N, C-alpha and C positions, 0 to 999 in steps of 0.2 A: 595532536593536531594531525598527524599522517594516519591515524586509526579514524577519526571523523571522515576525512577527504575518501579514506579507501571504502567506509561504509556507504557515503553518499555516492560514490562510484558504482558500487555495488546494487545498491537501490536503483540509480538509474538506469543499469543496464537490464534490472529485473522489470523496470518499468516498459521499457523500449521493447525487451523481449516479448512481454504480456501483449503490448499493443500488435506485435508481430503474429501472434499465436491466437487471439481471440479477437473475431471480427466485430464485438460489440465494444472494443477498448482500442481508442485510437488516440495517437499522438503525433503532431506534425512532423517531428524531426527529433534528433539527439538532443540538441540544444531545450527543446521542450520538456524532454524526458528528464534532464539535470534539473531543470526549475521544479518541475513537479516531484523530483525525489527530494529536493531542498524543502518545498512545502510540506511534503509527506512527514518528512523528519520532524519538522516544527509542529506540525498537526498532532502527532504521535505523541511527541514529548509534553504538549503543554494541554490540548483537547482531551484526548482520548482518556489521560488517566480518570479526568473528571467524569467523563461520560460511562467510563468502566464501573466508577465507582456507584453513579447513580442507577445504574441497570444492573448491579450485583446480585440482587433477589431474582431477577428474571434469569440471569447467568446460571446461578445456583440450580433455579427449578429446572432448566433446559439441560442442565448436566455440562454446561461449558459451551453449548452450540449457539448461543446468543452471541458469543464473542464473534463468530462470523460476520452478524448483523452490525455488529459495532465497527469491524473491520471495513465492511462496505459501505457503511456511512461515512467513515473516514475518507476512503477512496473518494465518494462522492463530492464530500466537501472539497478535496483536494482539485477535483474535475472542475468545480465551480469557480475555484480560485485560479486556475492555471488553464493552459492551451490543451490539457487532456482532456479527452472527451469518452464517457461513459453513457451508452444510450440507454440502459435500463439498470433497474434495481439488482436484478438477476446476473447481468453481465458485470456489476460491481461486485457482487458476491465472488463471482468466478475469478474476477480480476484480481481482488484482493487474497484471494488464496492462492493463486499462480503467482504473484508477486513474493507472496509468503515463501513458497516453496523456492522459487529461483532464487532468493535470496539468500536462503539458508543454505542451499545447495553452492551457490557462490562463494559463501562465507566458509563453507566447510572446504571447498578445495582450494581457497587463497590461504587458509589458516596453517597448512601444510608446510 
């Protein structure tokens, strides 16, 4: 349970930092980032695997780059369901990439 809460906090921090760094991604506050992190976790656990399997031929054809599109679509879905705001598809791509990078870096720092 502690691992889940830590992962949730890391994702919330990553979403909040991404909103501070990218002008096309906005979140009203820390509370909204926490809710968006929870919804993103559920979307990544339930919907993303199905979308990934359905788009596997395209992912293979593009040597894995289509995964960025899938991640952007998942972030756009979260934005549609929460107070997170993403202004365009390209900001969703940049936001998904930055959230992944920040989340990975924070996880590596806290794993020590």
